[in-house]
C-alpha positions, 0 to 999 in steps of 0.5 A, spaced: 500 500 500 505 504 501 508 503 494 501 505 491 501 511 495 508 513 493 506 512 485 505 518 480 497 518 478 499 515 472 503 510 475 497 508 480 493 507 473 498 503 470 498 499 477 491 498 477 491 495 469 497 491 471 492 488 477 487 486 471 492 483 467 494 479 473 487 476 474 486 474 466 482 480 464 483 481 456 486 488 453 487 492 460 489 498 457 491 505 461 487 511 457 487 516 462 489 523 461 486 530 459 479 529 456 479 522 458 471 523 460 472 519 467 476 513 464 483 511 466 483 504 465 479 499 460 479 491 460 474 486 458 473 479 462 471 472 460 464 474 458 466 480 454 464 485 459 467 492 459 470 494 465 471 502 466 476 504 472 477 511 474 483 511 479 483 516 484 489 517 488 487 523 492 490 524 499 482 526 501 476 521 500 473 522 493 467 527 493 460 525 490 462 530 484 467 525 481 462 519 482 457 523 478 462 524 473 463 517 472 456 515 472 454 520 467 460 517 462 461 510 463 455 507 461 452 512 456 459 514 453 463 508 453 459 503 454 461 500 460 458 494 463 462 495 470 464 502 472 468 501 477 472 507 481 478 506 485 480 511 491 486 510 495 483 514 501 476 512 500 469 516 499 465 521 502 458 519 505 455 523 499 459 519 494 457 513 497 450 515 497 450 517 490 453 510 488 448 507 491 443 510 487 446 510 480 450 503 481 457 504 479 462 500 483 466 503 489 473 500 491 477 503 497 483 502 501 481 495 504 478 492 497 485 495 494 489 491 499 486 485 498 487 486 490 494 487 492 495 481 496 493 476 490 485 476 490 481 477 484 477 483 483 471 479 482 472 476 489 473 482 492 467 485 489 462 479 490 461 479 482 460 472 479 465 470 475 464 465 469 465 458 470 472 456 468 
């Protein structure tokens, strides 16, 4: 976790993409940057579902405006099946409330720590995986 905290923003995004590759997601790719419309990383799972990650390495919890932006662009603009926001330092309560209403998936430090210790993304988030 200290390594993730010490990374640059783009390094953190690359690390999130690398974790997807480790778990067998197809074509994990960092796409973040200016004008990314809320997408830092994309990948596909075994069922060809599109994952969109927004990676926030902020010092403070992520506010609801960021969750609303992800919600407003991930599905309608990018066609995401699973919009996921990763926040190294958590989310404000209004951000959590917004996510409960609009259904993007929020992942913070405890879940990210499990990911770093070899847990598959879907096991951490309680998402059903395709049978092998």
